[in-house]
VOLUMSE-19796 format. One line per 4 residues: number of its first residue (from 0); their letters; for each residue y, z, x of N, C-alpha, C. Coordinates in steps of 0.2 Angstrom, whole numbers. Each point is the difference from the previous one (the first is absolute). Example, Ala and Ser with C-alpha at 12.3 -4.5 7.8 and 13.67 -1.06 7.14 Angstrom:
BEGIN
0) AS) -28/39/66/6/0/-4/6/0/4 | 5/-4/-2/6/1/4/5/3/-4
END
This chain:
BEGIN
0) MRVI) -6/2/4/6/-2/-5/7/1/6 | 2/-5/-2/8/1/4/5/1/-3 | 4/6/2/6/2/-4/6/-4/3 | 4/-3/-4/6/-4/4/8/4/-3
4) AFCN) 2/1/4/7/5/-1/4/-7/-1 | 5/-1/-3/7/-6/-2/4/4/1 | 4/-2/6/8/6/2/5/-4/3 | 4/1/-2/5/1/2/8/4/-2
8) NKGG) 3/0/5/4/7/-2/5/-4/-3 | 2/-7/-1/6/-2/-4/-2/-2/-5 | 2/0/-8/-1/-2/-6/2/-7/1 | -4/-4/-8/4/-6/0/-4/-4/5
12) VTKT) -6/1/2/-2/-6/6/-8/-1/-5 | -1/0/-4/-5/-3/-6/-9/6/2 | 2/6/3/-4/4/1/-5/0/-6 | 2/1/-4/-5/3/-8/-2/-8/-4
16) TTTI) 3/-4/3/0/-7/-3/-7/-2/5 | -1/0/6/-5/-4/5/-5/7/0 | 0/6/-3/-5/2/-2/-5/-1/-7 | 4/-2/-5/-3/0/-7/-3/-8/3
20) NLAY) 4/-4/0/-2/-7/1/-6/-1/4 | -2/4/7/-5/0/5/-5/4/-4 | 1/5/-4/-5/4/-4/-4/-6/-5 | 4/-5/-2/-2/-4/-5/-5/-5/2
24) GLAR) 3/-1/7/-3/-7/5/-7/3/2 | -1/6/0/-7/4/4/-5/1/-6 | 4/1/-4/-4/1/-5/-5/-7/-5 | 8/-5/2/-5/-6/-4/-4/-2/6
28) ASRR) 0/3/6/-5/-6/5/-6/5/1 | 0/5/-7/-8/5/0/0/5/4 | 7/1/3/1/8/1/1/6/-4 | -4/7/-1/1/5/-2/8/3/2
32) VLVI) 4/3/-3/7/0/2/3/5/-4 | 5/7/5/1/4/-4/8/-2/3 | 6/3/-6/5/0/4/3/6/-1 | 1/4/5/3/7/-3/8/-2/2
36) DMDA) 6/2/-7/5/0/1/4/8/4 | 3/1/4/1/3/3/10/3/-1 | 2/-6/-3/8/-1/-1/1/2/-8 | 5/6/0/1/0/-7/4/-2/-4
40) QCNA) 1/-6/3/4/-8/-4/-4/0/-5 | -7/0/1/-6/-2/-4/-1/-7/0 | 2/-5/3/-1/-7/0/-4/-2/-1 | -3/2/5/-10/-3/0/-1/2/-4
44) SYTL) -2/7/-4/-2/3/-2/3/-4/-10 | 4/-2/-1/1/-3/-4/0/-8/-2 | -2/-3/6/0/-8/0/-8/1/-2 | -3/5/5/-8/0/-3/-4/3/-7
48) SSHI) 6/2/-3/-2/3/-6/4/0/-5 | 5/-3/0/5/-1/-6/3/7/-1 | 1/4/2/2/6/-1/2/5/3 | 6/4/1/0/7/5/-2/5/-1
52) EHQS) -2/5/-7/-4/4/1/-5/0/0 | -4/4/4/-7/1/-1/-2/8/-1 | -6/0/-2/-1/7/-2/-2/3/6 | -2/1/5/-1/-2/8/3/0/4
56) SLFD) 1/-1/6/4/-2/5/-1/3/8 | 0/-8/4/2/2/7/3/8/2 | 5/2/-4/4/5/1/-6/6/-1 | -5/0/-5/-4/7/-1/-4/0/3
60) VLMN) -3/-6/3/-2/0/7/1/5/5 | 6/-1/2/2/1/8/4/9/-1 | 2/-1/-7/2/6/-4/-3/6/0 | -4/-2/-6/-3/5/-3/-8/-1/-1
64) GVKL) -4/-4/6/-8/1/2/-4/-5/-7 | 2/-1/-1/-4/-7/-4/-2/-6/5 | -6/-2/-2/-5/-2/2/3/-8/1 | 2/-2/3/2/-9/2/-5/-3/-4
68) VDVI) -6/-1/-2/-3/-3/-3/1/0/-8 | 2/9/-1/3/0/-9/7/-3/0 | 4/-5/4/4/-1/-3/-1/-9/1 | -4/-2/4/0/-5/-1/-1/-4/-5
72) QPTK) 3/-7/-2/-3/-3/-6/-1/-9/0 | -2/-4/-6/-2/-7/4/7/-2/-2 | -1/-8/1/6/-4/-3/-3/-4/-3 | 7/-7/-1/-3/-3/-3/-6/-6/2
76) EPRL) 1/1/8/-3/-5/4/-9/4/3 | -4/-3/-1/-7/3/-1/1/2/10 | -3/5/4/-1/2/5/8/2/3 | 3/2/-4/7/2/2/1/7/-4
80) HLAP) 0/3/3/3/9/-1/7/3/4 | 3/5/-5/6/3/-1/-1/7/2 | 5/2/4/-1/8/0/10/-2/-1 | 0/4/-6/8/-2/-1/3/7/3
84) SSID) 8/-4/1/6/5/2/3/3/-7 | 4/4/2/3/4/-5/8/4/3 | 4/-1/-4/8/1/2/1/6/4 | -7/4/-2/4/8/3/-2/-1/7
88) LSSA) -6/-6/3/2/-1/7/5/1/3 | 6/-1/-3/6/-2/4/3/10/2 | -4/2/-2/0/9/5/-3/2/2 | -6/-4/4/-7/1/2/2/-1/8
92) DVRM) 4/-2/3/3/2/6/2/5/3 | 4/2/-6/5/7/1/-5/7/-1 | -7/-2/-6/-3/6/-1/-7/-1/5 | 0/-5/2/-6/1/7/1/1/7
96) AALP) 8/1/-2/2/1/9/-1/6/2 | -1/6/-4/-5/6/4/-7/2/-1 | -2/-6/-3/-6/3/1/-6/-2/5 | -4/5/3/-4/-3/4/-5/-6/-2
100) GREQ) -1/-4/7/-3/-6/-2/3/-5/-5 | 6/-1/-1/3/-3/-4/-1/-9/0 | 1/-1/8/-4/-6/1/-7/-2/-2 | -3/4/-1/-8/-1/0/-3/-1/-7
104) KLKR) 7/0/-6/-2/4/-9/-3/-6/-1 | 0/-11/1/-3/-3/-2/-5/-1/4 | -1/0/7/-5/0/2/-7/4/-2 | 3/6/-2/-5/6/-3/-2/-4/-4
108) AMRG) 4/-2/-7/-3/-2/-7/-2/-6/1 | -1/-3/4/-5/-6/1/-7/0/3 | -2/7/0/-7/0/5/-2/0/-5 | -8/-4/-1/-5/-3/-3/3/-4/-4
112) LDGY) 5/-4/1/3/-5/-5/-6/-6/1 | -1/-4/-5/-6/-5/4/2/-5/-7 | -3/-7/1/-3/-4/-2/6/-5/-2 | 5/1/7/6/-5/0/-1/-5/8
116) DYVL) 3/-7/-1/-1/-3/5/7/3/5 | 7/-1/-3/6/1/0/3/6/-3 | 3/5/4/6/2/-3/7/-1/3 | 4/-2/-5/6/1/1/5/3/-4
120) VDTP) 5/2/5/5/7/0/6/0/-1 | 4/-4/-5/7/0/-1/3/5/1 | 4/1/7/4/6/1/8/1/-3 | 2/4/2/8/1/-3/4/-3/8
124) PHLG) 6/-3/-4/5/-5/6/2/5/3 | -3/6/1/4/6/7/-6/3/3 | -1/3/7/-4/2/4/1/6/-3 | 0/2/-4/-3/9/-1/-7/1/0
128) VLTL) -3/7/-4/-4/3/-1/-6/-5/-1 | 3/-5/-6/-6/-3/-3/-2/-6/4 | 6/-3/2/-4/-6/5/-3/2/6 | 1/7/3/-4/3/5/-7/-1/-1
132) NAFV) -1/6/-8/-7/0/-3/-6/-8/1 | 6/-6/-3/-3/-4/2/-1/-4/7 | 3/0/4/-3/1/6/-5/2/3 | 0/9/-1/-6/1/2/-6/-2/-2
136) ACTD) 0/0/-7/-7/-3/-4/-1/-8/0 | 3/-3/4/-1/-9/0/-4/0/6 | -4/-7/1/-1/-3/6/3/-5/0 | 6/-3/-3/4/-4/2/8/-1/-3
140) VIIP) 4/-3/3/5/-2/-2/2/-7/-1 | 4/-1/-6/5/-6/1/6/3/-2 | 6/-5/2/5/0/1/3/-7/-5 | 1/1/-5/4/-5/-4/9/0/3
144) LALT) 1/-5/2/8/-2/3/3/-4/-4 | 5/0/0/5/-6/-5/3/-2/3 | 1/-5/0/3/-7/6/8/2/1 | 4/6/0/6/2/1/3/2/6
148) TYTL) 5/1/0/3/-1/5/1/7/5 | -2/4/-6/-2/10/2/-7/-1/3 | -6/-3/-1/-6/0/2/-1/2/5 | 2/-2/6/-2/2/6/1/8/1
152) IGIA) 6/4/-2/3/5/1/-7/3/-3 | 1/-2/-7/-8/6/-2/-5/-1/2 | -2/-7/3/-6/2/3/-1/6/7 | 5/-2/4/3/7/6/-3/7/-2
156) ILEN) 3/1/-7/2/8/-1/-9/-1/-3 | -3/-4/-4/-6/2/-3/-5/0/6 | 3/-4/7/-9/1/4/4/6/3 | 4/1/2/0/7/4/0/6/-4
160) TMQE) 3/1/-6/-6/4/-6/-8/1/1 | -2/-5/-1/-8/-2/1/-5/2/6 | 7/-2/6/-3/1/8/0/10/1 | 6/4/-3/-1/6/0/-5/4/-3
164) LRDN) -1/-3/-6/-7/1/-5/-5/0/4 | -2/-5/4/-6/-1/3/-1/4/5 | 5/2/3/1/6/6/0/6/-3 | 2/1/-4/0/7/-4/-5/4/-5
168) LDIA) -4/-6/-3/-3/3/-4/-9/-6/4 | 2/-1/3/-7/-5/4/-4/-3/-4 | 5/-5/-3/-3/-7/-5/2/-5/3 | -4/-5/-2/-2/-7/3/5/-2/-2
172) LPIL) 1/-1/-7/6/-3/-5/1/-9/2 | -6/-4/1/-1/-7/4/4/-5/-6 | 5/-4/2/3/-3/-6/-5/-7/-1 | -2/-2/-8/-2/-5/1/2/-7/-1
176) GMVA) 7/1/-2/3/-5/-1/6/0/-3 | 3/-4/1/10/0/-2/0/-6/-4 | 4/2/-6/1/-8/-5/6/-1/-1 | 1/-7/2/8/1/-3/0/-2/-4
180) NLDD) 5/1/-4/1/0/-8/8/-3/-1 | 2/-3/-9/6/0/0/3/-8/4 | -4/-5/1/2/-3/5/3/-7/-6 | 7/0/4/3/-6/-5/2/-4/2
184) HTRQ) -3/-4/9/1/-5/0/8/-2/2 | 2/6/1/7/-3/4/-2/2/6 | 7/-1/6/-2/0/7/0/7/4 | 4/5/-6/-2/5/2/-6/4/-2
188) SGEV) -2/-1/-3/-8/1/-2/-5/-2/7 | 0/-7/1/-3/-3/4/4/3/8 | 3/0/3/0/6/5/-2/6/-1 | 1/5/-4/-3/5/-1/-5/0/3
192) LASI) -5/-3/-4/-6/-2/-1/-4/0/7 | 4/-7/3/0/-2/6/-1/7/7 | 6/5/0/1/5/2/-5/4/-2 | -4/2/-7/-5/5/-2/-6/-4/5
196) RQNF) -3/-4/0/-5/-6/4/0/3/6 | 8/-1/5/-1/0/7/-1/8/2 | 2/5/-5/0/5/1/-6/5/-1 | -6/-5/-5/-5/4/-1/-5/-3/-3
200) GALV) 0/-6/4/-6/-7/1/-5/0/-5 | -7/1/2/-3/1/-6/-1/5/-5 | 2/4/1/1/6/-3/2/-5/-9 | 6/-4/1/4/-2/-6/-6/-5/-2
204) FDSV) -2/2/-10/-4/-5/-1/3/-7/0 | -5/-6/0/4/-7/0/3/1/-9 | -5/4/-4/6/-3/-7/8/2/-1 | 2/-2/-1/7/0/0/1/2/-10
208) IPRN) 3/3/-2/1/2/-7/6/-3/-2 | 1/-4/-4/8/-4/-2/3/4/-5 | 6/1/-1/3/4/-7/-3/-7/-4 | -1/3/-5/-3/-2/-6/-1/5/-7
212) IKVE) 4/-5/-5/1/5/-7/-4/0/-2 | -8/-3/-1/-4/0/-3/-3/7/4 | -1/2/5/-2/6/3/2/5/-7 | 10/1/1/2/5/-2/-2/0/-8
216) EAHN) 1/-5/-3/-3/-1/-7/-4/3/-1 | -6/-3/4/-10/2/-2/1/9/-1 | 3/4/4/1/6/0/3/3/-3 | 8/-4/-4/1/1/-7/-3/2/-4
220) QTMC) -5/-6/-1/-3/0/-6/-6/4/2 | -1/3/5/-8/5/2/-5/-3/-2 | -1/-8/5/-5/-5/0/-1/-2/7 | -6/-1/1/-1/-3/7/0/-6/0
224) LFDY) 6/0/6/2/-7/3/-6/-7/1 | -4/3/0/-7/-7/0/2/-2/-7 | -2/4/-5/0/-2/-6/6/-3/-2 | 7/5/0/7/-3/-1/3/-7/1
228) APTS) -3/0/7/3/-7/4/-1/-1/5 | -8/-3/-1/-6/-2/5/2/-4/5 | 6/-5/-2/0/-7/4/6/1/4 | 3/6/-1/8/3/3/0/0/6
232) TGAK) 4/0/5/0/1/6/0/8/1 | 0/2/-2/1/8/2/-10/2/-2 | -3/-2/-5/-7/-1/0/-3/-1/5 | 2/-8/3/-4/-2/6/-1/4/6
236) AYLG) 10/1/0/-1/5/8/-2/6/-1 | -2/3/-5/-3/6/-1/-9/0/1 | -1/-6/-4/-8/-4/1/-1/2/7 | 4/-3/5/0/-2/8/-1/7/4
240) LVQE) 5/5/-4/1/7/3/-8/3/1 | -4/-3/-8/-7/6/-1/-2/-3/3 | -2/-7/2/-5/-3/4/2/3/7 | 5/1/4/1/2/7/-1/8/1
244) VIAR) 1/4/-7/-2/8/1/-7/0/-1 | -3/-5/-3/-9/0/1/-3/-2/8 | 4/-4/0/-2/-2/7/1/5/6 | 6/3/1/0/5/4/-4/6/-1
248) VEGV) -1/3/-6/-4/5/-3/-9/-3/2 | 0/-4/-2/-7/0/-2/-2/-6/6 | 4/-7/2/-3/-3/6/-3/-5/-3 | 1/-2/-7/-1/-6/-3/7/-3/-4
252) IQDG) -2/-4/1/3/-9/-4/-1/2/-8 | 5/4/-5/-2/0/-7/2/-6/-5 | -5/-4/1/3/-7/-7/-1/4/-7 | -3/4/-3/-1/2/-5/8/4/-5
256) ARPT) 4/1/5/7/4/0/4/-3/-6 | 0/-5/-2/1/-5/-7/3/3/-5 | 6/1/-2/1/2/-8/-3/-4/-5 | -1/3/-4/-5/-2/-5/3/1/-7
END
């Protein structure tokens, strides 16, 4: 089971969008997938379940000792499940700050979790205790990047933080890859992408996700992009990303990761 944390300390980089569409694509490639929504904004939970309020959530797991398996729920997509977030998580960083072993809570909650090929963890857009929990629990990190002027500054901050965590907590935190998003085919986007590739080389996925209104429309309709607009440039780009992730994780070229 691979546990992939999606992280960037900047908002607006399509972190949640990347998590959701990769989850759908992996599920449609016959992988069993769990999305853990650690973001109090609940965007992933809403998109995958069509509502925000849930009887029990990840907040209950982290703060009240509820078992993770007891909050997991199915989605409309076969082989794709959700551990939903809650707006209560907005106070979790403060409430967990003084707790012993606070950075281990998610990892401990995941002990005994079975039956999934991939667990995708959507993190908040800041490097607090919740994101730290995702880092400790994960086997890999994917970093979504927006092709904007400030991207390289944000990466440098994130890289420094991750290295400090590796040193202080003795964890590996391997980066599975970086995903370039919001490509609007302008000269600026091209220059930022070229700079990212020059700095990070093979870590950057070949698939570049364009700025595509169909992606946002699908999420607003709480629909799978591969159903809503299967021939859109966004759907085709995410399909390529799914195939790349499978190739990097499993060492195979997956031809079955096709929207149906």
